[in-house]
C-alpha positions in Angstrom: 6.6 -23.5 22.2 3.8 -22.2 24.4 1.3 -22.2 21.6 2.4 -25.8 20.8 1.7 -27.0 24.4 -1.7 -25.3 24.5 -2.9 -25.5 21.0 -5.8 -27.8 22.1 -7.2 -25.2 24.2 -8.5 -23.3 21.2 -10.2 -26.2 19.3 -13.5 -26.2 21.1 -13.3 -29.8 21.8 -12.8 -29.6 25.6 -15.4 -29.5 28.3 -15.6 -26.4 30.4 -13.8 -28.0 33.3 -11.1 -29.5 31.3 -10.6 -26.2 29.5 -10.3 -24.3 32.7 -7.9 -26.7 34.1 -5.7 -26.8 31.1 -5.7 -23.0 30.7 -4.8 -22.6 34.2 -1.8 -24.8 33.8 -0.7 -23.1 30.7 -0.8 -19.7 32.5 1.6 -21.0 35.1 4.2 -22.0 32.6 7.4 -20.2 32.2 6.9 -17.2 29.7 3.1 -17.1 30.2 3.5 -13.4 31.2 5.3 -12.6 28.0 2.7 -14.5 26.1 -0.1 -12.4 27.8 1.6 -9.1 27.2 2.4 -9.8 23.7 -1.1 -11.0 22.9 -2.6 -7.8 24.5 0.0 -5.6 22.5 -1.2 -7.3 19.2 -4.8 -6.6 20.2 -4.1 -3.0 20.9 -2.2 -2.8 17.6 -5.2 -4.1 15.8 -7.3 -1.5 17.4 -4.8 1.2 16.1 -4.8 -0.2 12.6 -8.6 -0.1 12.7 -8.4 3.5 13.7 -6.4 4.1 10.5 -9.7 3.5 8.6 -11.1 6.5 10.2 -8.0 8.4 9.2 -8.4 7.3 5.5 -12.1 8.5 5.7 -11.3 12.0 6.9 -8.3 12.3 4.7 -10.1 11.3 1.6 -13.1 13.6 2.5 -11.0 16.5 3.2 -9.2 16.3 -0.1 -12.3 16.2 -2.2 -15.2 18.3 -2.8 -18.0 18.6 -0.2 -20.6 17.3 -2.5 -18.9 14.0 -2.5 -18.3 13.5 1.3 -21.1 11.1 2.0 -20.0 8.8 -0.8 -16.5 8.8 0.4 -17.6 8.0 4.0 -19.9 5.3 2.8 -17.3 3.6 0.8 -15.0 3.4 3.8 -17.7 2.0 6.0 -18.4 -0.6 3.4 -14.8 -1.4 2.8 -13.9 -2.1 6.5 -17.0 -4.2 7.1 -16.6 -6.2 3.9 -12.8 -6.6 4.5 -13.3 -8.2 8.0 -16.0 -10.6 6.8 -14.3 -11.7 3.5 -11.0 -12.1 5.4 -12.7 -14.4 7.8 -14.6 -16.4 5.0 -11.7 -16.9 2.7 -8.7 -14.6 2.9 -6.9 -15.4 6.2 -6.6 -19.1 5.4 -5.4 -18.3 1.8 -2.5 -16.2 3.3 -1.9 -18.5 6.4 -0.8 -21.2 6.8 0.2 -20.8 3.3 2.3 -23.5 1.6 3.9 -26.8 2.7 6.4 -26.5 -0.1 7.3 -22.8 -0.1 9.3 -23.0 -3.4 6.0 -23.8 -5.2 3.7 -21.5 -3.3 1.9 -19.2 -5.8 -1.9 -19.7 -5.1 -2.9 -20.9 -1.6 -6.5 -22.1 -1.3 -8.6 -20.4 1.3 -11.3 -21.3 3.6 -13.2 -20.2 6.8 -10.5 -19.6 9.4 -10.7 -23.1 11.0 -9.1 -22.8 14.5 -8.1 -26.5 14.9 -6.1 -26.6 11.7 -4.6 -23.1 12.0 -3.3 -23.7 15.5 -1.2 -26.5 14.2 0.5 -24.1 11.9 0.8 -21.6 14.8 2.5 -24.2 17.1 5.4 -24.6 14.5 6.3 -21.0 14.5 4.9 -18.7 17.0 4.5 -18.4 20.8 3.4 -14.9 21.3 -0.3 -14.7 20.6 -3.6 -16.7 20.0 -5.0 -17.5 16.6 -7.8 -15.2 17.2 -5.6 -12.3 17.8 -3.6 -13.0 14.7 -6.8 -13.1 12.7 -8.1 -9.8 14.0 -4.7 -8.0 13.5 -4.4 -9.2 9.9 -7.9 -8.5 9.1 -7.4 -4.9 9.9 -4.7 -4.8 7.1 -6.8 -6.6 4.5 -9.3 -3.9 3.6 -6.5 -1.2 3.4 -5.7 -2.1 -0.2 -9.3 -1.2 -1.3 -9.2 2.0 0.8 -6.3 3.1 -1.2 -8.2 2.6 -4.4 -11.2 4.5 -2.9 -9.4 7.8 -2.7 -7.9 7.5 -6.2 -11.1 7.0 -8.0 -13.1 9.4 -5.9 -15.7 11.9 -7.1 -16.8 10.0 -10.5 -16.8 6.3 -9.7 -20.2 4.3 -9.7 -20.7 3.2 -6.3 -22.1 -0.4 -7.1 -19.2 -1.1 -9.5 -16.7 0.0 -6.8 -18.2 -2.2 -4.2 -18.0 -5.2 -6.4 -14.4 -4.5 -7.4 -13.3 -3.9 -3.8 -14.9 -7.1 -2.6 -13.1 -9.0 -5.3 -9.8 -7.3 -4.8 -9.8 -7.9 -1.0 -11.2 -11.4 -1.0 -9.0 -12.9 -3.8 -6.2 -10.6 -5.0 -4.8 -9.5 -1.8 -4.5 -12.9 -0.1 -2.6 -14.2 -3.2 0.2 -11.8 -3.1 0.1 -11.8 0.7 0.7 -15.6 0.8 3.8 -15.2 -1.5 5.7 -13.8 1.4 3.6 -13.8 4.7 2.2 -17.3 3.8 5.8 -18.7 3.2 5.2 -18.8 -0.6 7.7 -18.3 -3.4 8.9 -14.8 -2.6 9.7 -15.8 1.0 11.7 -18.8 -0.5 13.6 -16.2 -2.7 14.6 -14.1 0.2 12.1 -11.2 -0.3 11.7 -9.0 2.9 8.6 -6.9 3.6 8.2 -6.3 7.4 4.8 -4.8 7.4 3.8 -4.3 3.9 5.3 -1.4 1.8 4.8 -3.6 -1.2 2.3 -6.3 0.1 -0.2 -3.7 1.2 0.7 -0.2 -0.1 2.3 -1.1 -3.3 -0.4 -3.5 -4.0 -3.1 -0.9 -3.2 -1.2 1.9 -5.1 -1.0 -0.1 -8.4 -4.5 -1.4 -8.1 -5.5 2.2 -7.9 -3.4 3.2 -11.0 -5.3 0.5 -13.1 -8.5 1.7 -11.9 -7.8 5.5 -12.7 -6.6 4.6 -16.2 -9.8 2.7 -17.0 -12.0 5.4 -15.2 -10.4 8.5 -16.8 -10.0 12.0 -15.0 -12.6 14.1 -13.3 -14.6 16.4 -15.7 -12.7 19.6 -16.2 -9.6 18.5 -14.6 -7.6 18.8 -17.7 -8.7 21.4 -20.3 -6.8 22.9 -23.3 -3.6 21.2 -22.3 -3.7 22.8 -18.8 -4.2 21.4 -15.3 -7.1 22.9 -13.4 -6.9 22.2 -9.7 -10.0 20.8 -8.1 -9.7 21.7 -4.5 -10.6 19.7 -1.5 -13.2 21.2 0.7 -11.5 20.7 4.2 -7.9 20.9 4.9 -8.7 20.6 8.6 -10.3 17.2 7.9 -7.4 16.1 5.7 -4.9 17.0 8.5 -6.9 15.2 11.1 -6.9 12.2 8.8 -3.1 12.2 8.4 -2.5 12.4 12.1 -4.9 9.7 12.7 -3.1 7.6 10.2 0.3 8.6 11.8 -1.1 7.3 15.2 -2.4 4.1 13.7 0.9 3.4 12.0 2.5 2.8 15.3 0.2 -0.2 15.5 0.6 -1.1 11.8 4.3 -1.3 12.2 4.7 -1.9 15.9 2.3 -4.7 15.9 4.1 -6.4 13.1 6.9 -7.3 15.4 4.4 -10.0 16.5 5.3 -9.8 20.0 6.0 -7.3 22.8 9.7 -7.6 22.5 10.8 -4.4 24.1 13.9 -3.6 21.8 12.1 -4.3 18.6 8.9 -2.5 19.4 10.7 0.5 20.6 13.1 0.5 17.5 9.9 0.2 15.1 8.3 3.1 17.0 11.3 5.2 16.6 12.1 4.4 12.9 8.3 4.9 12.1 8.3 8.4 13.7 11.7 9.5 12.2 10.7 8.5 8.7 7.3 10.2 8.9 9.0 13.4 10.1 11.7 13.0 7.4 9.0 12.5 4.8 7.2 15.8 5.9 10.4 17.8 5.7 11.4 16.3 2.4 8.1 17.1 0.8 7.9 20.7 2.4 11.2 21.7 1.0 10.6 20.0 -2.3 7.2 21.5 -2.8 8.4 25.0 -1.8 11.3 24.9 -4.3 9.1 23.5 -7.1 5.8 25.2 -6.5 7.2 28.3 -4.8 4.7 28.0 -1.9 4.6 25.7 1.2 1.9 23.4 0.3 0.0 21.7 3.1 -1.5 18.8 0.9 2.1 18.0 0.0 3.4 18.1 3.5 0.6 15.8 4.7 1.4 13.3 1.8 5.0 13.7 2.8 4.3 12.2 6.2 2.4 9.4 4.6 5.1 8.8 2.0 7.7 8.5 4.9 5.5 6.1 6.7 5.0 3.9 3.6 8.7 4.1 2.8 9.7 2.8 6.2 7.1 0.1 6.6 9.1 -2.6 4.6 12.2 -2.3 6.9 11.1 -0.6 10.0 12.6 -3.4 12.1 15.9 -3.7 10.2 16.7 0.1 9.2 18.4 1.9 11.8 17.1 5.4 13.0 19.5 7.6 11.1 18.8 5.7 7.9 15.1 5.9 8.6 15.3 9.6 8.4 17.1 9.4 4.9 14.4 6.8 3.8 11.7 9.4 4.9 13.4 12.5 3.2 13.7 10.6 0.0 10.1 9.4 0.1 9.0 13.0 0.8 10.9 14.2 -2.2 9.6 11.2 -4.4 6.0 11.8 -3.6 6.1 15.5 -4.7 7.7 14.7 -8.0 5.3 11.7 -8.5 2.1 13.6 -7.9 3.3 16.4 -10.3 4.3 13.6 -13.0 1.0 11.8 -12.8 -0.8 15.1 -13.2 1.2 15.9 -16.3 0.2 12.7 -18.0 -3.4 13.2 -17.0 -3.7 10.4 -14.3 -6.2 12.0 -12.1 -5.6 11.1 -8.4 -7.5 13.4 -6.0 -5.7 12.4 -3.1 -2.2 11.4 -4.3 -2.8 7.7 -3.3 -0.9 6.3 -6.3 2.2 8.3 -5.5 2.1 7.8 -1.7 1.4 4.1 -1.7 2.6 2.9 -5.0 5.7 4.8 -5.9 6.8 5.0 -2.2 5.9 1.5 -1.6 8.4 0.3 -4.3 11.1 2.7 -3.0 10.6 1.5 0.6 10.9 -2.1 -0.4 14.1 -1.4 -2.2 15.3 0.7 0.7 15.5 -2.5 2.8 18.4 -3.7 0.6 20.0 -0.3 0.4 19.9 0.5 4.1 20.1 -2.9 5.8 21.4 -6.3 5.1 17.9 -8.0 5.6 17.7 -8.8 1.8 19.4 -8.4 -1.6 18.5 -5.6 -4.0 17.6 -8.3 -6.6 15.3 -10.1 -4.3 13.6 -6.9 -3.3 13.3 -5.7 -6.8 11.8 -9.0 -8.0 9.4 -9.0 -5.2 8.1 -5.5 -5.5 7.7 -5.8 -9.1 5.8 -9.1 -9.0 3.4 -7.7 -6.5 2.8 -4.4 -8.1 2.4 -6.0 -11.6 0.0 -8.5 -10.3 -2.1 -6.0 -8.5 -2.1 -3.7 -11.6 -3.0 -6.5 -14.1 -5.6 -8.1 -11.9 -7.4 -4.7 -11.3 -7.1 -3.6 -14.9 -8.9 -6.9 -16.0 -11.5 -6.8 -13.4 -12.3 -3.1 -13.6 -12.5 -3.2 -17.4 -14.8 -6.0 -17.2 -17.0 -4.0 -15.0 -16.7 -1.0 -17.4 -17.9 -3.1 -20.3 -20.8 -4.7 -18.2 -22.1 -2.5 -15.4 -20.3 0.6 -16.2 -17.8 2.2 -13.7 -18.4 5.9 -14.1 -21.4 8.1 -13.1 -23.0 10.4 -15.7 -21.7 13.9 -16.3 -24.9 15.4 -14.7 -24.4 13.1 -11.6 -20.7 14.0 -11.3 -21.6 17.8 -11.5 -24.3 17.5 -8.9 -22.2 15.4 -6.6 -22.3 11.7 -5.7 -23.9 12.4 -2.2 -27.1 13.3 -4.1 -27.0 11.0 -7.0 -25.8 7.9 -5.2 -27.1 8.4 -1.8 -29.8 11.1 -1.8 -28.3 12.9 1.2 -25.9 15.7 1.8 -23.0 15.8 4.3 -23.6 19.5 5.0 -27.2 20.3 4.4 -27.1 23.6 6.4 -24.4 24.8 4.0 -25.7 23.6 0.7 -25.5 27.1 -0.9 -21.8 27.1 -0.1 -21.1 23.6 -1.5 -18.6 23.2 -4.2 
């Protein structure tokens, strides 16, 4: 392996001249060009996944009231910053290198991402990128779970409590379940397959969000006299921009998960990702039109995201025709799921629980239905284990926060908007008189 032959280059123990000599020799070895291209592709993919956090910011902002825009944006700024740092300090080495005995791997100890120790793991399995590249690519994933929760609890959650919860979730809970598969833990040994995280990222975040919403309760005035009162978002253009940014970033999310610049696999993953997203949009458009009697833009946008979440677990194994079907089913599911959660008074302003949680489970099962990469039993066991853990962990932690610090702003603060009560500033000060 190229990495094996050059692992010492990244230990920091060589002098400058020795390093230059060894690195020069490495670059002349057969396959060095593929290594360079693959490493570059993963760095580009990391940048695309980073861009998704801008997409989450604008999507969540657009689907909520203008008086809470600063709060939404602040939470997203905090989440990505906190996520990168905590993943470096603990999470990366909790997920990787994982377990020496995969069959017994349930809880991997984490630490600062020590390059010397980590390169030893890399040398055994991979030859397409440096350890630093792997870290920055995976770090972009880490904060996504908390971002999913952010949208679901929007407009009434206390900022300080959310920041504490998000930090605990990303630092400890996400690496635990991630290590079960991607760190060669017990789910990997059981034959579970999740290419880029339908369950490990999206299902995890969706069910963490469900637990928090149950503890938090609905927004004031959302459910009155047995009726559902729509609380409209303030900017559908912002929401639409957010979804297209997420769509773009997903090419890095899934495409980078190939972990090389393999021309066939990268092109296949790009194609299945795009087809599933388009199928999700059409599925949601048709379903919402038939059930709501109007072509609903928010449902169409969530349909795109549903298709993307649905294909993420099997983007490299499910063929293009089947990817369309996965997207269509995801688009149908997300509409009925959003309606269902509203009926049982689970208030999710952006539909995150349905998009990421429900479609994350379906996408994981779709691997067994539309490919031979895993059995249905292994997929069901894996997705349930991840989602139940995320739900239970979040329910306990968020409920403890409710009993101690409180998790909800006062009725007056909610009415005035979290921008003023939590931040003392407005997103649109020139249009205050028109604010929701």
